C-alpha positions in Angstrom: 35.5 53.4 17.3 36.2 56.5 15.2 32.6 57.6 15.6 32.8 57.1 19.4 36.1 59.1 19.6 34.5 61.9 17.5 31.8 62.2 20.1 34.0 62.1 23.1 36.5 64.5 21.6 33.6 66.9 21.1 32.7 66.6 24.7 36.3 67.4 25.6 36.4 70.4 23.3 33.0 71.8 24.4 32.8 71.0 28.1 36.4 70.0 29.1 35.2 66.5 29.9 38.0 64.0 29.4 37.4 60.3 28.8 39.5 57.2 29.5 40.4 54.4 27.1 41.4 51.0 28.5 42.8 48.2 26.4 42.0 44.9 28.1 43.6 41.5 27.4 42.8 38.1 28.9 45.6 36.6 30.8 47.1 33.3 29.7 44.4 32.9 27.0 46.5 30.6 24.9 46.7 28.1 27.7 42.8 28.0 27.8 42.7 27.3 24.1 45.5 24.7 24.3 44.1 22.9 27.4 40.3 23.1 26.7 40.1 23.8 23.0 38.9 26.8 21.0 35.3 26.4 21.8 36.2 26.9 25.5 38.2 29.9 24.4 35.2 31.3 22.6 33.1 30.8 25.6 35.5 32.8 27.7 35.6 35.6 25.2 31.8 35.8 25.0 31.6 35.8 28.8 34.1 38.7 29.1 32.2 40.7 26.4 28.8 40.1 28.1 30.4 41.0 31.5 31.9 44.2 30.4 28.7 45.4 28.7 26.7 44.4 31.8 28.9 46.1 34.3 29.6 49.4 32.5 27.3 52.4 32.0 25.1 53.0 29.0 27.3 56.0 28.0 30.4 53.8 27.9 31.5 51.8 25.0 32.9 48.2 24.8 34.5 47.0 21.6 36.3 43.8 20.8 39.6 44.9 19.4 40.9 41.6 17.9 42.0 38.3 19.3 41.4 38.4 23.1 41.6 42.2 23.5 38.8 44.6 24.2 38.6 48.4 24.3 36.6 49.9 27.1 35.9 53.6 26.6 34.7 55.3 29.8 33.0 58.6 28.9 33.4 61.7 31.1 35.7 59.9 33.4 39.0 60.9 35.0 42.0 58.6 35.2 41.5 57.9 39.0 37.9 57.1 38.4 38.7 54.8 35.5 41.3 53.0 37.6 38.7 52.4 40.3 36.2 51.1 37.7 38.8 48.7 36.2 39.9 47.4 39.6 36.3 46.6 40.4 35.8 44.9 37.1 39.0 42.8 37.6 37.8 41.6 41.0 34.3 40.8 39.8 35.4 39.0 36.6 38.0 36.9 38.5 35.2 35.6 40.7 33.1 34.6 37.7 32.8 30.9 36.8 32.7 30.1 33.1 31.3 26.8 31.9 33.4 25.3 29.0 33.6 21.8 27.8 32.3 20.3 31.1 34.7 22.4 33.2 34.3 25.5 35.3 37.0 28.1 34.4 38.0 31.3 36.1 40.1 33.9 34.2 41.7 37.3 34.8 42.5 40.2 32.5 45.2 42.9 32.4 44.6 46.5 31.2 46.5 49.4 29.8 44.8 52.8 30.7 45.1 56.2 29.2 43.2 59.5 29.9 42.2 61.1 26.6 42.5 64.8 27.5 44.0 66.4 24.4 41.4 66.9 21.7 44.0 67.4 18.9 45.4 63.9 19.2 44.3 61.2 16.7 42.6 58.0 17.8 45.7 55.9 16.9 47.8 58.0 19.4 45.6 56.9 22.4 45.5 53.3 21.2 49.3 53.2 20.9 49.7 54.6 24.5 47.2 52.1 25.8 48.8 49.2 24.0 52.2 50.1 25.5 50.7 50.3 29.0 48.9 46.9 28.4 52.3 45.4 27.4 53.8 46.6 30.6 50.9 45.0 32.6 51.4 41.7 30.9 55.1 41.8 31.3 54.5 42.4 35.1 52.8 39.1 35.5 49.2 39.8 34.4 46.1 40.7 36.4 47.4 44.3 36.6 46.4 47.7 35.5 49.1 50.0 34.1 48.6 53.6 33.3 50.1 54.9 30.0 53.3 57.1 30.1 52.9 60.1 27.8 55.3 60.5 24.9 58.0 63.2 25.4 57.1 66.7 24.3 57.9 67.4 20.7 57.3 63.8 19.6 55.0 63.5 16.6 51.6 61.7 16.8 52.6 59.7 13.8 56.4 59.5 13.8 57.5 56.0 14.7 59.4 55.9 18.1 62.6 54.1 18.5 60.8 51.2 20.1 58.4 51.0 17.2 61.2 50.6 14.7 62.0 47.1 16.3 62.0 44.5 13.6 59.5 42.5 15.6 57.0 45.3 15.0 55.2 45.6 11.7 54.2 49.0 10.3 51.1 49.4 8.2 49.6 52.6 6.7 46.0 52.6 5.5 45.3 55.4 3.1 41.6 55.6 2.2 39.0 58.4 2.3 36.4 56.0 3.6 36.6 55.9 7.4 34.6 52.6 7.6 37.0 50.9 5.2 40.0 52.2 7.2 38.5 50.8 10.4 37.6 47.4 9.0 41.1 47.0 7.4 42.7 48.1 10.7 40.7 45.4 12.5 41.9 42.8 10.0 45.4 43.9 10.5 45.1 43.6 14.2 43.7 40.1 13.8 46.7 39.0 11.8 49.1 40.6 14.2 47.6 38.8 17.2 47.7 35.5 15.4 51.4 35.9 14.7 52.1 37.0 18.2 53.5 40.3 16.9 53.1 44.0 17.5 52.2 46.6 14.9 52.1 50.3 14.4 48.9 51.1 12.3 48.6 54.5 10.8 45.5 55.8 9.1 45.2 58.7 6.5 42.1 60.1 4.9 43.8 61.2 1.7 47.1 60.8 -0.2 48.4 64.2 0.5 48.2 63.9 4.3 50.1 60.6 3.9 52.8 62.1 1.9 53.2 65.0 4.3 53.2 62.8 7.4 56.3 62.1 9.6 55.6 58.4 8.9 56.2 58.9 5.2 59.3 61.0 5.8 60.8 58.4 8.1 61.0 55.9 5.2 60.4 53.0 7.5 59.9 49.6 5.7 56.1 49.2 5.7 53.0 47.9 4.1 50.9 50.6 2.5 47.2 49.9 1.7 46.4 52.6 -0.8 43.0 53.5 -2.3 42.9 54.2 -6.0 40.5 57.1 -6.0 40.8 59.7 -3.3 40.3 63.5 -3.0 43.3 65.9 -3.2 45.6 63.3 -4.8 44.9 60.2 -6.8 46.2 56.8 -5.5 48.3 56.4 -8.7 49.9 59.8 -8.1 50.9 58.7 -4.6 52.2 55.4 -5.9 54.3 57.3 -8.5 55.8 59.4 -5.8 56.8 56.8 -3.5 58.3 54.7 -6.3 60.2 57.7 -7.7 61.6 58.3 -4.2 62.4 54.5 -3.8 60.5 54.2 -0.5 60.8 50.6 0.9 57.0 50.0 0.9 55.0 47.0 -0.1 51.9 48.5 -1.7 48.4 47.1 -1.9 46.1 49.1 -4.2 42.4 49.2 -3.6 39.8 50.1 -6.2 36.2 49.8 -7.2 37.1 49.7 -10.8 37.0 46.2 -12.4 38.8 47.2 -15.6 41.7 44.8 -16.2 43.7 47.5 -18.0 43.5 49.7 -14.9 44.7 46.9 -12.7 47.7 46.2 -15.2 48.4 49.9 -15.1 48.7 50.1 -11.4 50.9 46.9 -11.3 53.1 48.4 -14.0 53.5 51.5 -11.8 54.8 49.4 -8.9 51.9 48.1 -6.9 52.7 44.7 -5.3 49.0 43.7 -5.0 45.7 44.9 -6.3 42.3 44.2 -4.7 38.9 45.3 -6.0 36.0 46.5 -4.0 33.7 45.2 -2.7 36.3 43.1 -1.0 36.4 39.3 -0.8 37.8 39.3 2.7 39.5 36.0 2.5 41.3 37.3 -0.6 42.2 40.5 1.1 43.5 38.6 4.2 45.6 36.3 2.1 47.2 39.0 0.1 47.9 41.0 3.2 49.5 38.0 4.9 51.9 37.7 1.9 52.9 41.3 2.1 53.5 41.2 5.9 55.5 38.1 5.5 57.7 39.9 2.9 58.5 42.6 5.5 60.6 40.0 7.3 62.6 38.9 4.2 
């Protein structure tokens, strides 16, 4: 998605062509799994993915976002046009019959919609707004489309809102200069969040200095920080030293490509809670991340 957003943001800067992002979620999906089994649930997910790709344009992008959620990014599309597209997709998908475990199922989805018309906003800002709108649609009974309400003027892109400081919401910062790594870890976090029926605020930073200068860091919110060992501008160990000196309430997972046990011991002695080496064993990374997220509740 970061690459898609970079392209669409360029269209906005050069031609004034805004795009729309919709976050879609299947309604009552847990009931499908509970009643018909996970194979039936997988069939429904595959059907929705194929349906969205078939009924959107070649210039649009459909991405599975985790669990039963999908992102549909409509290029060069206004909010009113996007709503019309989503309403059409809702009607057509509700009429589809999905064969699963000898039964024919029909399902609906809800959507949170936001028009991406400010090129200086980060991707996480639009996802956060779409997620809030989706939550409102689900709370309204499902099979709905809700448009995102903009944050008040003067609020920071990355500063946690009052709602986001709810103890039911996890906060995770991913600090790594590799965009692909950030994207993959963010997807893993969203998977764990969905499994737990939680909400999360996920923040991404390309280097240690931007993390330390961010409103997120200044807020001192209890969080999990996934921190790369080697980065430009400021080494991961320097960042770790800083946040431990300032007694920030962070659970820290250090990432590195170095296999030296002395280096690992050095980071743990400096205050890292977990240490994972690259290339990742994803099951190991997932297990360690689960533990840190659980500790946020203790």
